[in-house]
All heavy atoms as TSV, in Angstrom:
chain	resi	resn	atom	element	x	y	z
A	1	MET	N	N	4.807	-17.877	-2.016
A	1	MET	CA	C	3.647	-17.023	-1.874
A	1	MET	C	C	4.043	-15.603	-1.478
A	1	MET	O	O	3.275	-14.682	-1.672
A	1	MET	CB	C	2.730	-17.592	-0.809
A	1	MET	CG	C	2.093	-18.905	-1.144
A	1	MET	SD	S	1.043	-18.864	-2.589
A	1	MET	CE	C	-0.422	-18.195	-1.929
A	2	ARG	N	N	5.213	-15.420	-0.953
A	2	ARG	CA	C	5.653	-14.094	-0.526
A	2	ARG	C	C	5.838	-13.147	-1.711
A	2	ARG	O	O	5.733	-11.930	-1.562
A	2	ARG	CB	C	6.951	-14.158	0.253
A	2	ARG	CG	C	6.811	-14.928	1.546
A	2	ARG	CD	C	8.007	-14.694	2.439
A	2	ARG	NE	N	7.929	-15.530	3.612
A	2	ARG	CZ	C	7.142	-15.293	4.664
A	2	ARG	NH1	N	6.363	-14.219	4.648
A	2	ARG	NH2	N	7.165	-16.075	5.682
A	3	LEU	N	N	6.089	-13.667	-2.858
A	3	LEU	CA	C	6.334	-12.859	-4.053
A	3	LEU	C	C	5.058	-12.231	-4.622
A	3	LEU	O	O	5.095	-11.351	-5.465
A	3	LEU	CB	C	7.071	-13.647	-5.106
A	3	LEU	CG	C	7.813	-12.858	-6.181
A	3	LEU	CD1	C	8.746	-11.916	-5.541
A	3	LEU	CD2	C	8.555	-13.801	-7.100
A	4	LEU	N	N	3.900	-12.707	-4.173
A	4	LEU	CA	C	2.641	-12.163	-4.655
A	4	LEU	C	C	2.472	-10.680	-4.319
A	4	LEU	O	O	1.786	-9.937	-5.024
A	4	LEU	CB	C	1.443	-12.939	-4.099
A	4	LEU	CG	C	1.302	-14.346	-4.598
A	4	LEU	CD1	C	0.162	-15.059	-3.870
A	4	LEU	CD2	C	1.026	-14.403	-6.090
A	5	GLY	N	N	3.113	-10.251	-3.274
A	5	GLY	CA	C	3.049	-8.823	-2.893
A	5	GLY	C	C	3.809	-7.894	-3.813
A	5	GLY	O	O	3.658	-6.667	-3.729
A	6	LEU	N	N	4.621	-8.483	-4.706
A	6	LEU	CA	C	5.415	-7.651	-5.610
A	6	LEU	C	C	4.586	-6.751	-6.502
A	6	LEU	O	O	4.906	-5.586	-6.756
A	6	LEU	CB	C	6.327	-8.527	-6.466
A	6	LEU	CG	C	7.293	-7.807	-7.398
A	6	LEU	CD1	C	8.250	-6.938	-6.604
A	6	LEU	CD2	C	8.079	-8.814	-8.229
A	7	SER	N	N	3.413	-7.284	-6.962
A	7	SER	CA	C	2.580	-6.436	-7.799
A	7	SER	C	C	2.028	-5.238	-7.043
A	7	SER	O	O	1.921	-4.154	-7.597
A	7	SER	CB	C	1.413	-7.284	-8.390
A	7	SER	OG	O	0.601	-7.762	-7.357
A	8	HIS	N	N	1.686	-5.447	-5.773
A	8	HIS	CA	C	1.237	-4.294	-4.964
A	8	HIS	C	C	2.354	-3.286	-4.759
A	8	HIS	O	O	2.135	-2.074	-4.835
A	8	HIS	CB	C	0.771	-4.777	-3.589
A	8	HIS	CG	C	-0.533	-5.545	-3.654
A	8	HIS	ND1	N	-0.870	-6.447	-2.694
A	8	HIS	CD2	C	-1.536	-5.526	-4.561
A	8	HIS	CE1	C	-2.048	-6.961	-2.995
A	8	HIS	NE2	N	-2.464	-6.447	-4.110
A	9	VAL	N	N	3.544	-3.792	-4.492
A	9	VAL	CA	C	4.691	-2.902	-4.299
A	9	VAL	C	C	4.945	-2.067	-5.576
A	9	VAL	O	O	5.161	-0.858	-5.488
A	9	VAL	CB	C	5.942	-3.688	-3.876
A	9	VAL	CG1	C	7.200	-2.837	-3.948
A	9	VAL	CG2	C	5.745	-4.268	-2.487
A	10	LEU	N	N	4.869	-2.735	-6.736
A	10	LEU	CA	C	5.187	-2.019	-7.985
A	10	LEU	C	C	4.094	-1.041	-8.412
A	10	LEU	O	O	4.410	-0.010	-9.006
A	10	LEU	CB	C	5.416	-3.068	-9.089
A	10	LEU	CG	C	6.668	-3.930	-8.944
A	10	LEU	CD1	C	6.713	-4.947	-10.073
A	10	LEU	CD2	C	7.923	-3.070	-8.928
A	11	TRP	N	N	2.854	-1.371	-8.168
A	11	TRP	CA	C	1.767	-0.541	-8.695
A	11	TRP	C	C	1.139	0.368	-7.642
A	11	TRP	O	O	0.734	1.487	-7.945
A	11	TRP	CB	C	0.694	-1.414	-9.328
A	11	TRP	CG	C	1.167	-2.166	-10.498
A	11	TRP	CD1	C	1.482	-3.499	-10.550
A	11	TRP	CD2	C	1.527	-1.634	-11.772
A	11	TRP	NE1	N	1.959	-3.817	-11.782
A	11	TRP	CE2	C	2.002	-2.709	-12.578
A	11	TRP	CE3	C	1.474	-0.378	-12.330
A	11	TRP	CZ2	C	2.421	-2.556	-13.895
A	11	TRP	CZ3	C	1.908	-0.205	-13.653
A	11	TRP	CH2	C	2.354	-1.267	-14.380
A	12	TRP	N	N	1.010	-0.101	-6.394
A	12	TRP	CA	C	0.326	0.677	-5.387
A	12	TRP	C	C	1.231	1.754	-4.789
A	12	TRP	O	O	0.736	2.781	-4.323
A	12	TRP	CB	C	-0.220	-0.198	-4.297
A	12	TRP	CG	C	-1.432	-0.973	-4.719
A	12	TRP	CD1	C	-1.836	-1.209	-5.980
A	12	TRP	CD2	C	-2.329	-1.623	-3.856
A	12	TRP	NE1	N	-2.962	-2.011	-5.938
A	12	TRP	CE2	C	-3.292	-2.258	-4.648
A	12	TRP	CE3	C	-2.410	-1.744	-2.483
A	12	TRP	CZ2	C	-4.342	-2.957	-4.120
A	12	TRP	CZ3	C	-3.467	-2.450	-1.956
A	12	TRP	CH2	C	-4.434	-3.085	-2.774
A	13	THR	N	N	2.531	1.520	-4.790
A	13	THR	CA	C	3.453	2.532	-4.229
A	13	THR	C	C	3.386	3.826	-5.009
A	13	THR	O	O	3.161	4.920	-4.406
A	13	THR	CB	C	4.893	2.003	-4.150
A	13	THR	OG1	O	4.909	0.818	-3.304
A	13	THR	CG2	C	5.833	3.030	-3.613
A	14	PRO	N	N	3.513	3.805	-6.345
A	14	PRO	CA	C	3.380	5.078	-7.070
A	14	PRO	C	C	1.992	5.685	-6.917
A	14	PRO	O	O	1.882	6.939	-6.844
A	14	PRO	CB	C	3.658	4.708	-8.519
A	14	PRO	CG	C	4.345	3.411	-8.496
A	14	PRO	CD	C	3.913	2.712	-7.231
A	15	LEU	N	N	0.968	4.869	-6.881
A	15	LEU	CA	C	-0.408	5.398	-6.658
A	15	LEU	C	C	-0.489	6.090	-5.318
A	15	LEU	O	O	-1.026	7.214	-5.234
A	15	LEU	CB	C	-1.436	4.259	-6.746
A	15	LEU	CG	C	-2.861	4.675	-6.425
A	15	LEU	CD1	C	-3.385	5.660	-7.453
A	15	LEU	CD2	C	-3.740	3.442	-6.318
A	16	PHE	N	N	0.033	5.492	-4.279
A	16	PHE	CA	C	-0.038	6.077	-2.958
A	16	PHE	C	C	0.782	7.355	-2.866
A	16	PHE	O	O	0.346	8.346	-2.284
A	16	PHE	CB	C	0.422	5.073	-1.889
A	16	PHE	CG	C	0.123	5.468	-0.497
A	16	PHE	CD1	C	-1.160	5.419	-0.009
A	16	PHE	CD2	C	1.106	6.002	0.318
A	16	PHE	CE1	C	-1.468	5.801	1.268
A	16	PHE	CE2	C	0.828	6.414	1.600
A	16	PHE	CZ	C	-0.483	6.304	2.072
A	17	VAL	N	N	1.944	7.355	-3.511
A	17	VAL	CA	C	2.804	8.561	-3.519
A	17	VAL	C	C	2.097	9.702	-4.236
A	17	VAL	O	O	2.221	10.859	-3.830
A	17	VAL	CB	C	4.166	8.229	-4.179
A	17	VAL	CG1	C	4.948	9.481	-4.473
A	17	VAL	CG2	C	4.962	7.292	-3.275
A	18	TRP	N	N	1.352	9.384	-5.279
A	18	TRP	CA	C	0.577	10.409	-6.001
A	18	TRP	C	C	-0.683	10.870	-5.183
A	18	TRP	O	O	-1.022	12.020	-5.158
A	18	TRP	CB	C	0.168	9.910	-7.360
A	18	TRP	CG	C	-0.698	10.852	-8.115
A	18	TRP	CD1	C	-0.285	11.971	-8.814
A	18	TRP	CD2	C	-2.110	10.854	-8.201
A	18	TRP	NE1	N	-1.381	12.619	-9.330
A	18	TRP	CE2	C	-2.513	11.966	-8.990
A	18	TRP	CE3	C	-3.098	9.997	-7.679
A	18	TRP	CZ2	C	-3.839	12.216	-9.248
A	18	TRP	CZ3	C	-4.431	10.269	-7.956
A	18	TRP	CH2	C	-4.793	11.363	-8.727
A	19	LEU	N	N	-1.354	9.860	-4.599
A	19	LEU	CA	C	-2.610	10.104	-3.961
A	19	LEU	C	C	-2.512	10.919	-2.688
A	19	LEU	O	O	-3.357	11.795	-2.389
A	19	LEU	CB	C	-3.359	8.788	-3.695
A	19	LEU	CG	C	-4.768	8.837	-3.129
A	19	LEU	CD1	C	-5.692	9.556	-4.099
A	19	LEU	CD2	C	-5.251	7.465	-2.807
A	20	LEU	N	N	-1.489	10.663	-1.911
A	20	LEU	CA	C	-1.378	11.322	-0.590
A	20	LEU	C	C	-1.280	12.844	-0.743
A	20	LEU	O	O	-2.035	13.579	-0.062
A	20	LEU	CB	C	-0.180	10.737	0.177
A	20	LEU	CG	C	-0.104	11.182	1.625
A	20	LEU	CD1	C	-1.368	10.755	2.395
A	20	LEU	CD2	C	1.126	10.566	2.266
A	21	PRO	N	N	-0.421	13.404	-1.611
A	21	PRO	CA	C	-0.394	14.861	-1.736
A	21	PRO	C	C	-1.729	15.411	-2.268
A	21	PRO	O	O	-2.129	16.525	-1.901
A	21	PRO	CB	C	0.713	15.132	-2.713
A	21	PRO	CG	C	1.573	13.925	-2.677
A	21	PRO	CD	C	0.682	12.769	-2.341
A	22	GLN	N	N	-2.372	14.619	-3.122
A	22	GLN	CA	C	-3.692	15.077	-3.667
A	22	GLN	C	C	-4.691	15.216	-2.488
A	22	GLN	O	O	-5.469	16.204	-2.421
A	22	GLN	CB	C	-4.252	14.094	-4.671
A	22	GLN	CG	C	-3.363	13.892	-5.887
A	22	GLN	CD	C	-3.184	15.160	-6.709
A	22	GLN	OE1	O	-4.124	15.924	-6.879
A	22	GLN	NE2	N	-2.019	15.354	-7.202
A	23	LEU	N	N	-4.711	14.256	-1.586
A	23	LEU	CA	C	-5.623	14.312	-0.454
A	23	LEU	C	C	-5.299	15.471	0.480
A	23	LEU	O	O	-6.177	16.123	0.987
A	23	LEU	CB	C	-5.595	13.000	0.306
A	23	LEU	CG	C	-6.221	11.797	-0.385
A	23	LEU	CD1	C	-5.979	10.544	0.437
A	23	LEU	CD2	C	-7.708	12.013	-0.551
A	24	MET	N	N	-4.002	15.696	0.684
A	24	MET	CA	C	-3.580	16.750	1.572
A	24	MET	C	C	-3.985	18.116	1.006
A	24	MET	O	O	-4.332	19.035	1.736
A	24	MET	CB	C	-2.075	16.672	1.828
A	24	MET	CG	C	-1.638	15.370	2.500
A	24	MET	SD	S	-2.414	15.100	4.093
A	24	MET	CE	C	-1.435	16.143	5.100
A	25	ARG	N	N	-3.839	18.260	-0.320
A	25	ARG	CA	C	-4.138	19.577	-0.927
A	25	ARG	C	C	-5.613	19.823	-1.019
A	25	ARG	O	O	-6.073	20.942	-0.757
A	25	ARG	CB	C	-3.509	19.582	-2.360
A	25	ARG	CG	C	-3.657	20.927	-3.013
A	25	ARG	CD	C	-2.887	21.055	-4.350
A	25	ARG	NE	N	-2.054	19.952	-4.675
A	25	ARG	CZ	C	-2.202	19.174	-5.753
A	25	ARG	NH1	N	-3.170	19.388	-6.595
A	25	ARG	NH2	N	-1.400	18.169	-6.014
A	26	GLN	N	N	-6.410	18.807	-1.425
A	26	GLN	CA	C	-7.836	19.054	-1.651
A	26	GLN	C	C	-8.675	18.897	-0.388
A	26	GLN	O	O	-9.748	19.457	-0.311
A	26	GLN	CB	C	-8.334	18.106	-2.724
A	26	GLN	CG	C	-7.678	18.399	-4.075
A	26	GLN	CD	C	-8.133	17.461	-5.140
A	26	GLN	OE1	O	-9.059	16.694	-4.964
A	26	GLN	NE2	N	-7.495	17.559	-6.302
A	27	ARG	N	N	-8.228	18.072	0.563
A	27	ARG	CA	C	-8.934	17.853	1.828
A	27	ARG	C	C	-10.419	17.584	1.622
A	27	ARG	O	O	-11.263	18.427	2.030
A	27	ARG	CB	C	-8.687	19.003	2.778
A	27	ARG	CG	C	-7.249	19.183	3.157
A	27	ARG	CD	C	-7.142	20.128	4.334
A	27	ARG	NE	N	-5.759	20.443	4.587
A	27	ARG	CZ	C	-4.984	19.737	5.418
A	27	ARG	NH1	N	-5.485	18.734	6.084
A	27	ARG	NH2	N	-3.713	20.087	5.622
A	28	PRO	N	N	-10.772	16.491	0.973
A	28	PRO	CA	C	-12.205	16.208	0.781
A	28	PRO	C	C	-12.902	15.989	2.116
A	28	PRO	O	O	-12.337	15.507	3.081
A	28	PRO	CB	C	-12.206	14.892	-0.028
A	28	PRO	CG	C	-10.865	14.310	0.162
A	28	PRO	CD	C	-9.934	15.417	0.488
A	29	ALA	N	N	-14.145	16.427	2.174
A	29	ALA	CA	C	-14.910	16.395	3.412
A	29	ALA	C	C	-16.058	15.411	3.314
A	29	ALA	O	O	-16.330	14.879	2.246
A	29	ALA	CB	C	-15.433	17.781	3.740
A	30	GLY	N	N	-16.720	15.236	4.426
A	30	GLY	CA	C	-17.915	14.385	4.449
A	30	GLY	C	C	-17.601	12.935	4.420
A	30	GLY	O	O	-16.462	12.473	4.723
A	31	VAL	N	N	-18.568	12.133	4.013
A	31	VAL	CA	C	-18.426	10.689	3.952
A	31	VAL	C	C	-17.350	10.277	2.944
A	31	VAL	O	O	-16.601	9.372	3.152
A	31	VAL	CB	C	-19.808	10.016	3.644
A	31	VAL	CG1	C	-19.656	8.538	3.446
A	31	VAL	CG2	C	-20.799	10.366	4.692
A	32	PHE	N	N	-17.345	10.989	1.788
A	32	PHE	CA	C	-16.323	10.661	0.773
A	32	PHE	C	C	-14.916	10.879	1.316
A	32	PHE	O	O	-14.033	10.084	1.073
A	32	PHE	CB	C	-16.561	11.523	-0.459
A	32	PHE	CG	C	-15.587	11.230	-1.571
A	32	PHE	CD1	C	-15.593	10.024	-2.235
A	32	PHE	CD2	C	-14.669	12.197	-1.960
A	32	PHE	CE1	C	-14.696	9.748	-3.230
A	32	PHE	CE2	C	-13.777	11.945	-2.985
A	32	PHE	CZ	C	-13.777	10.724	-3.618
A	33	GLY	N	N	-14.689	11.950	2.037
A	33	GLY	CA	C	-13.383	12.192	2.654
A	33	GLY	C	C	-13.008	11.085	3.632
A	33	GLY	O	O	-11.852	10.675	3.668
A	34	LEU	N	N	-13.946	10.706	4.453
A	34	LEU	CA	C	-13.692	9.600	5.427
A	34	LEU	C	C	-13.363	8.316	4.677
A	34	LEU	O	O	-12.481	7.579	5.113
A	34	LEU	CB	C	-14.884	9.433	6.342
A	34	LEU	CG	C	-15.135	10.532	7.369
A	34	LEU	CD1	C	-16.435	10.254	8.104
A	34	LEU	CD2	C	-13.983	10.644	8.307
A	35	TRP	N	N	-14.077	8.076	3.597
A	35	TRP	CA	C	-13.826	6.848	2.824
A	35	TRP	C	C	-12.424	6.903	2.218
A	35	TRP	O	O	-11.699	5.906	2.253
A	35	TRP	CB	C	-14.874	6.718	1.705
A	35	TRP	CG	C	-14.648	5.513	0.878
A	35	TRP	CD1	C	-14.963	4.225	1.147
A	35	TRP	CD2	C	-14.026	5.495	-0.422
A	35	TRP	NE1	N	-14.604	3.415	0.115
A	35	TRP	CE2	C	-14.039	4.163	-0.870
A	35	TRP	CE3	C	-13.510	6.487	-1.253
A	35	TRP	CZ2	C	-13.498	3.759	-2.075
A	35	TRP	CZ3	C	-12.988	6.079	-2.495
A	35	TRP	CH2	C	-12.987	4.788	-2.886
A	36	LEU	N	N	-12.004	8.045	1.691
A	36	LEU	CA	C	-10.661	8.169	1.128
A	36	LEU	C	C	-9.585	7.980	2.198
A	36	LEU	O	O	-8.548	7.370	1.924
A	36	LEU	CB	C	-10.485	9.506	0.418
A	36	LEU	CG	C	-11.162	9.665	-0.914
A	36	LEU	CD1	C	-10.993	11.054	-1.459
A	36	LEU	CD2	C	-10.590	8.664	-1.923
A	37	ILE	N	N	-9.810	8.494	3.374
A	37	ILE	CA	C	-8.855	8.333	4.472
A	37	ILE	C	C	-8.766	6.860	4.841
A	37	ILE	O	O	-7.667	6.296	5.030
A	37	ILE	CB	C	-9.239	9.190	5.673
A	37	ILE	CG1	C	-9.021	10.651	5.295
A	37	ILE	CG2	C	-8.415	8.797	6.906
A	37	ILE	CD1	C	-9.589	11.649	6.332
A	38	ALA	N	N	-9.913	6.178	4.977
A	38	ALA	CA	C	-9.924	4.753	5.299
A	38	ALA	C	C	-9.253	3.961	4.207
A	38	ALA	O	O	-8.488	3.011	4.488
A	38	ALA	CB	C	-11.349	4.271	5.525
A	39	LEU	N	N	-9.516	4.279	2.962
A	39	LEU	CA	C	-8.893	3.590	1.836
A	39	LEU	C	C	-7.364	3.748	1.867
A	39	LEU	O	O	-6.639	2.796	1.680
A	39	LEU	CB	C	-9.443	4.145	0.514
A	39	LEU	CG	C	-8.825	3.587	-0.751
A	39	LEU	CD1	C	-9.204	2.119	-0.934
A	39	LEU	CD2	C	-9.302	4.402	-1.943
A	40	SER	N	N	-6.917	4.996	2.093
A	40	SER	CA	C	-5.488	5.251	2.140
A	40	SER	C	C	-4.825	4.515	3.296
A	40	SER	O	O	-3.722	3.960	3.152
A	40	SER	CB	C	-5.229	6.743	2.260
A	40	SER	OG	O	-5.736	7.434	1.150
A	41	ALA	N	N	-5.472	4.483	4.450
A	41	ALA	CA	C	-4.918	3.787	5.614
A	41	ALA	C	C	-4.806	2.273	5.355
A	41	ALA	O	O	-3.813	1.672	5.658
A	41	ALA	CB	C	-5.769	4.067	6.837
A	42	SER	N	N	-5.869	1.701	4.761
A	42	SER	CA	C	-5.828	0.253	4.491
A	42	SER	C	C	-4.778	-0.086	3.426
A	42	SER	O	O	-4.127	-1.105	3.483
A	42	SER	CB	C	-7.189	-0.259	4.112
A	42	SER	OG	O	-7.638	0.302	2.902
A	43	ASN	N	N	-4.645	0.792	2.439
A	43	ASN	CA	C	-3.602	0.598	1.427
A	43	ASN	C	C	-2.223	0.683	2.044
A	43	ASN	O	O	-1.315	-0.067	1.646
A	43	ASN	CB	C	-3.778	1.573	0.282
A	43	ASN	CG	C	-4.840	1.176	-0.700
A	43	ASN	OD1	O	-5.296	0.032	-0.703
A	43	ASN	ND2	N	-5.246	2.108	-1.565
A	44	LEU	N	N	-2.013	1.608	2.945
A	44	LEU	CA	C	-0.713	1.770	3.573
A	44	LEU	C	C	-0.350	0.522	4.380
A	44	LEU	O	O	0.749	0.050	4.364
A	44	LEU	CB	C	-0.706	3.023	4.451
A	44	LEU	CG	C	0.620	3.396	5.110
A	44	LEU	CD1	C	1.679	3.638	4.045
A	44	LEU	CD2	C	0.457	4.591	5.960
A	45	ILE	N	N	-1.343	0.023	5.120
A	45	ILE	CA	C	-1.122	-1.218	5.930
A	45	ILE	C	C	-0.805	-2.380	4.995
A	45	ILE	O	O	0.131	-3.149	5.225
A	45	ILE	CB	C	-2.329	-1.510	6.811
A	45	ILE	CG1	C	-2.477	-0.459	7.888
A	45	ILE	CG2	C	-2.255	-2.897	7.399
A	45	ILE	CD1	C	-3.783	-0.433	8.602
A	46	SER	N	N	-1.570	-2.484	3.922
A	46	SER	CA	C	-1.329	-3.556	2.920
A	46	SER	C	C	0.061	-3.444	2.306
A	46	SER	O	O	0.761	-4.456	2.128
A	46	SER	CB	C	-2.409	-3.516	1.835
A	46	SER	OG	O	-2.164	-4.472	0.853
A	47	LEU	N	N	0.443	-2.226	1.944
A	47	LEU	CA	C	1.785	-2.016	1.388
A	47	LEU	C	C	2.862	-2.388	2.350
A	47	LEU	O	O	3.912	-2.971	1.979
A	47	LEU	CB	C	1.931	-0.574	0.975
A	47	LEU	CG	C	1.512	-0.216	-0.443
A	47	LEU	CD1	C	1.627	1.292	-0.657
A	47	LEU	CD2	C	2.325	-0.959	-1.490
A	48	ALA	N	N	2.712	-2.082	3.616
A	48	ALA	CA	C	3.699	-2.416	4.638
A	48	ALA	C	C	3.871	-3.945	4.704
A	48	ALA	O	O	4.993	-4.437	4.723
A	48	ALA	CB	C	3.319	-1.887	6.009
A	49	ILE	N	N	2.783	-4.647	4.727
A	49	ILE	CA	C	2.835	-6.123	4.765
A	49	ILE	C	C	3.497	-6.679	3.498
A	49	ILE	O	O	4.342	-7.561	3.559
A	49	ILE	CB	C	1.425	-6.711	4.947
A	49	ILE	CG1	C	0.890	-6.369	6.330
A	49	ILE	CG2	C	1.408	-8.200	4.749
A	49	ILE	CD1	C	-0.604	-6.586	6.510
A	50	ASP	N	N	3.116	-6.095	2.344
A	50	ASP	CA	C	3.696	-6.576	1.096
A	50	ASP	C	C	5.184	-6.288	0.984
A	50	ASP	O	O	5.935	-7.116	0.504
A	50	ASP	CB	C	2.954	-5.935	-0.092
A	50	ASP	CG	C	1.541	-6.502	-0.239
A	50	ASP	OD1	O	1.299	-7.635	0.167
A	50	ASP	OD2	O	0.694	-5.729	-0.783
A	51	TYR	N	N	5.625	-5.144	1.473
A	51	TYR	CA	C	7.025	-4.837	1.460
A	51	TYR	C	C	7.817	-5.842	2.317
A	51	TYR	O	O	8.882	-6.284	1.909
A	51	TYR	CB	C	7.308	-3.377	1.961
A	51	TYR	CG	C	7.370	-2.366	0.867
A	51	TYR	CD1	C	6.281	-1.575	0.564
A	51	TYR	CD2	C	8.542	-2.191	0.100
A	51	TYR	CE1	C	6.338	-0.609	-0.435
A	51	TYR	CE2	C	8.614	-1.251	-0.879
A	51	TYR	CZ	C	7.490	-0.474	-1.169
A	51	TYR	OH	O	7.547	0.462	-2.190
A	52	VAL	N	N	7.293	-6.160	3.476
A	52	VAL	CA	C	7.947	-7.133	4.371
A	52	VAL	C	C	8.043	-8.481	3.616
A	52	VAL	O	O	9.113	-9.117	3.656
A	52	VAL	CB	C	7.207	-7.261	5.671
A	52	VAL	CG1	C	7.679	-8.451	6.480
A	52	VAL	CG2	C	7.342	-5.981	6.500
A	53	ASP	N	N	6.969	-8.911	3.014
A	53	ASP	CA	C	6.978	-10.206	2.329
A	53	ASP	C	C	7.980	-10.212	1.167
A	53	ASP	O	O	8.704	-11.194	0.988
A	53	ASP	CB	C	5.569	-10.539	1.810
A	53	ASP	CG	C	4.661	-11.098	2.893
A	53	ASP	OD1	O	5.177	-11.463	3.972
A	53	ASP	OD2	O	3.462	-11.182	2.660
A	54	VAL	N	N	7.965	-9.175	0.364
A	54	VAL	CA	C	8.888	-9.144	-0.794
A	54	VAL	C	C	10.355	-9.086	-0.306
A	54	VAL	O	O	11.202	-9.791	-0.869
A	54	VAL	CB	C	8.569	-7.939	-1.713
A	54	VAL	CG1	C	9.642	-7.720	-2.746
A	54	VAL	CG2	C	7.226	-8.112	-2.373
A	55	ILE	N	N	10.640	-8.306	0.726
A	55	ILE	CA	C	11.972	-8.239	1.246
A	55	ILE	C	C	12.415	-9.594	1.784
A	55	ILE	O	O	13.533	-10.040	1.525
A	55	ILE	CB	C	12.112	-7.109	2.301
A	55	ILE	CG1	C	12.014	-5.764	1.615
A	55	ILE	CG2	C	13.410	-7.238	3.068
A	55	ILE	CD1	C	11.856	-4.590	2.549
A	56	ARG	N	N	11.523	-10.265	2.504
A	56	ARG	CA	C	11.867	-11.563	3.031
A	56	ARG	C	C	12.122	-12.586	1.880
A	56	ARG	O	O	13.012	-13.392	1.975
A	56	ARG	CB	C	10.750	-12.065	3.917
A	56	ARG	CG	C	10.722	-11.339	5.268
A	56	ARG	CD	C	9.538	-11.663	6.111
A	56	ARG	NE	N	9.617	-13.022	6.630
A	56	ARG	CZ	C	8.733	-13.560	7.417
A	56	ARG	NH1	N	7.667	-12.843	7.788
A	56	ARG	NH2	N	8.856	-14.781	7.856
A	57	TYR	N	N	11.328	-12.489	0.821
A	57	TYR	CA	C	11.559	-13.344	-0.334
A	57	TYR	C	C	12.950	-13.068	-0.959
A	57	TYR	O	O	13.704	-13.965	-1.298
A	57	TYR	CB	C	10.488	-13.142	-1.395
A	57	TYR	CG	C	10.640	-14.043	-2.584
A	57	TYR	CD1	C	10.179	-15.310	-2.594
A	57	TYR	CD2	C	11.319	-13.577	-3.744
A	57	TYR	CE1	C	10.345	-16.160	-3.695
A	57	TYR	CE2	C	11.477	-14.375	-4.843
A	57	TYR	CZ	C	11.003	-15.659	-4.842
A	57	TYR	OH	O	11.184	-16.470	-5.909
A	58	LEU	N	N	13.261	-11.798	-1.139
A	58	LEU	CA	C	14.538	-11.399	-1.728
A	58	LEU	C	C	15.741	-11.827	-0.884
A	58	LEU	O	O	16.825	-12.045	-1.393
A	58	LEU	CB	C	14.580	-9.870	-2.043
A	58	LEU	CG	C	13.592	-9.437	-3.135
A	58	LEU	CD1	C	13.611	-7.905	-3.232
A	58	LEU	CD2	C	13.901	-10.093	-4.466
A	59	LEU	N	N	15.545	-11.881	0.418
A	59	LEU	CA	C	16.565	-12.310	1.325
A	59	LEU	C	C	16.725	-13.831	1.406
A	59	LEU	O	O	17.580	-14.303	2.141
A	59	LEU	CB	C	16.334	-11.728	2.727
A	59	LEU	CG	C	16.509	-10.204	2.842
A	59	LEU	CD1	C	16.118	-9.692	4.240
A	59	LEU	CD2	C	17.913	-9.778	2.480
A	60	GLY	N	N	15.921	-14.547	0.683
A	60	GLY	CA	C	16.070	-15.961	0.600
A	60	GLY	C	C	15.017	-16.831	1.264
A	60	GLY	O	O	15.118	-18.070	1.192
A	61	GLU	N	N	14.059	-16.252	1.910
A	61	GLU	CA	C	13.044	-17.041	2.553
A	61	GLU	C	C	11.996	-17.454	1.533
A	61	GLU	O	O	11.145	-16.676	1.123
A	61	GLU	CB	C	12.378	-16.213	3.676
A	61	GLU	CG	C	11.487	-17.078	4.529
A	61	GLU	CD	C	10.937	-16.308	5.729
A	61	GLU	OE1	O	11.712	-15.479	6.317
A	61	GLU	OE2	O	9.771	-16.477	6.045
A	62	ARG	N	N	12.076	-18.714	1.122
A	62	ARG	CA	C	11.206	-19.182	0.033
A	62	ARG	C	C	10.048	-20.059	0.529
A	62	ARG	O	O	9.178	-20.457	-0.194
A	62	ARG	CB	C	11.988	-19.993	-0.985
A	62	ARG	CG	C	13.174	-19.241	-1.611
A	62	ARG	CD	C	12.687	-18.169	-2.575
A	62	ARG	NE	N	13.759	-17.703	-3.463
A	62	ARG	CZ	C	14.390	-16.587	-3.304
A	62	ARG	NH1	N	14.155	-15.817	-2.282
A	62	ARG	NH2	N	15.319	-16.252	-4.149
A	63	ALA	N	N	10.038	-20.412	1.811
A	63	ALA	CA	C	9.004	-21.251	2.369
A	63	ALA	C	C	7.674	-20.530	2.413
A	63	ALA	O	O	7.645	-19.301	2.580
A	63	ALA	CB	C	9.400	-21.701	3.787
A	64	PRO	N	N	6.571	-21.262	2.218
A	64	PRO	CA	C	5.244	-20.593	2.321
A	64	PRO	C	C	5.039	-19.985	3.700
A	64	PRO	O	O	5.554	-20.492	4.709
A	64	PRO	CB	C	4.246	-21.719	2.084
A	64	PRO	CG	C	5.012	-22.896	1.610
A	64	PRO	CD	C	6.464	-22.689	1.950
A	65	ALA	N	N	4.230	-18.921	3.718
A	65	ALA	CA	C	3.980	-18.210	4.986
A	65	ALA	C	C	3.181	-19.096	5.911
A	65	ALA	O	O	2.403	-19.889	5.595
A	65	ALA	CB	C	3.247	-16.925	4.683
């Protein structure tokens, strides 16, 4: 089950790398800006968990979480 995070690592990492500078440059305001910040924070937390899971899988831990 740890390998399921691989799709997030492969697809969300480039999206996050692209999205973060866009947010910093445009600085959206209001409710939409708050939503984008919350979205980015939750994606960053999710990516951190997925990176840990994928690394653990690659290091040989194959047992279910």
